[in-house]
C-alpha positions in Angstrom: -30.4 -63.2 48.2 -29.9 -59.5 48.1 -27.5 -57.2 49.8 -28.6 -53.6 50.5 -25.9 -51.2 51.4 -26.6 -48.3 53.7 -26.2 -45.8 50.7 -29.1 -47.6 48.9 -27.0 -49.6 46.5 -27.8 -53.2 46.1 -26.1 -56.5 44.8 -28.0 -59.6 43.9 -25.7 -61.9 45.8 -27.4 -65.2 44.8 -30.0 -65.9 42.2 -31.0 -69.4 41.2 -34.3 -69.1 39.3 -34.6 -72.9 38.5 -33.2 -74.6 41.5 -33.7 -78.1 42.0 -34.0 -79.5 45.5 -32.0 -82.5 44.2 -28.9 -80.3 44.2 -28.7 -79.7 47.9 -25.7 -77.5 47.3 -23.6 -74.9 49.0 -22.7 -71.7 47.3 -19.4 -70.0 48.2 -18.2 -66.5 47.1 -14.9 -66.4 45.3 -13.9 -63.4 47.4 -15.4 -62.2 50.7 -17.5 -59.2 50.8 -16.9 -56.4 53.3 -20.3 -55.2 54.5 -20.3 -51.9 56.4 -22.6 -51.1 59.4 -26.2 -50.9 58.3 -26.1 -53.3 55.5 -29.1 -55.5 55.1 -29.2 -59.0 53.7 -32.6 -60.2 52.3 -33.7 -63.5 51.2 -36.7 -63.9 48.9 -38.0 -67.5 48.2 -40.8 -68.8 46.1 -41.9 -72.3 45.8 -44.0 -73.8 42.9 -46.7 -75.7 44.7 -48.8 -76.2 41.5 -49.6 -79.2 39.5 -46.9 -78.0 37.0 -44.2 -78.9 39.5 -43.1 -82.5 38.7 -41.6 -82.9 42.2 -44.9 -82.2 44.0 -46.6 -85.6 44.2 -50.0 -84.3 45.5 -50.9 -81.1 43.7 -54.2 -80.8 45.7 -52.4 -81.0 49.1 -51.1 -78.0 50.9 -47.4 -78.1 51.7 -46.0 -76.7 54.8 -42.4 -76.0 56.0 -40.7 -79.0 57.5 -37.4 -80.9 57.7 -38.3 -83.7 55.2 -37.9 -83.5 51.5 -41.6 -83.8 50.9 -42.0 -80.6 52.8 -41.0 -77.1 51.9 -37.7 -76.3 53.5 -35.0 -73.6 53.2 -31.9 -73.1 55.3 -29.7 -70.0 54.9 -26.4 -70.1 56.6 -23.5 -67.9 56.1 -20.2 -67.3 57.6 -19.1 -64.0 59.1 -15.6 -62.7 59.7 -15.3 -59.8 62.3 -12.3 -57.5 62.3 -10.2 -58.2 65.5 -10.7 -54.5 66.4 -14.5 -54.8 66.9 -15.8 -55.7 70.2 -18.1 -58.7 69.3 -20.1 -58.4 72.5 -21.0 -54.9 71.7 -21.8 -55.7 68.1 -24.2 -58.6 69.0 -25.9 -56.5 71.6 -26.7 -53.8 69.1 -28.4 -56.0 66.5 -31.7 -54.8 65.1 -34.4 -56.9 63.6 -36.8 -55.8 60.9 -40.2 -54.8 62.2 -41.9 -57.9 60.8 -39.8 -60.1 63.2 -40.5 -57.9 66.2 -44.3 -58.7 66.3 
């Protein structure tokens, strides 16, 4: 997961190159981050669907997204604290989605 600030600076917020689905864990920041308007959060995920993956029981079978552990699944949830001076209704009505999601 990568944070890109409006000024172009970036932070790798989470990087787990050898994640095991057996962990089913939650990652929590030690200190909250203040993200200014225009900050982007990107999530990039790659699955190993090859015969080299010991957890893939049928290497020749395609795997699709699903809710079961034999399917590929990913859930990204994060908490947000909004400054009490910010009008939440205005903030939510102004959200913008990347072009890929608008199609």
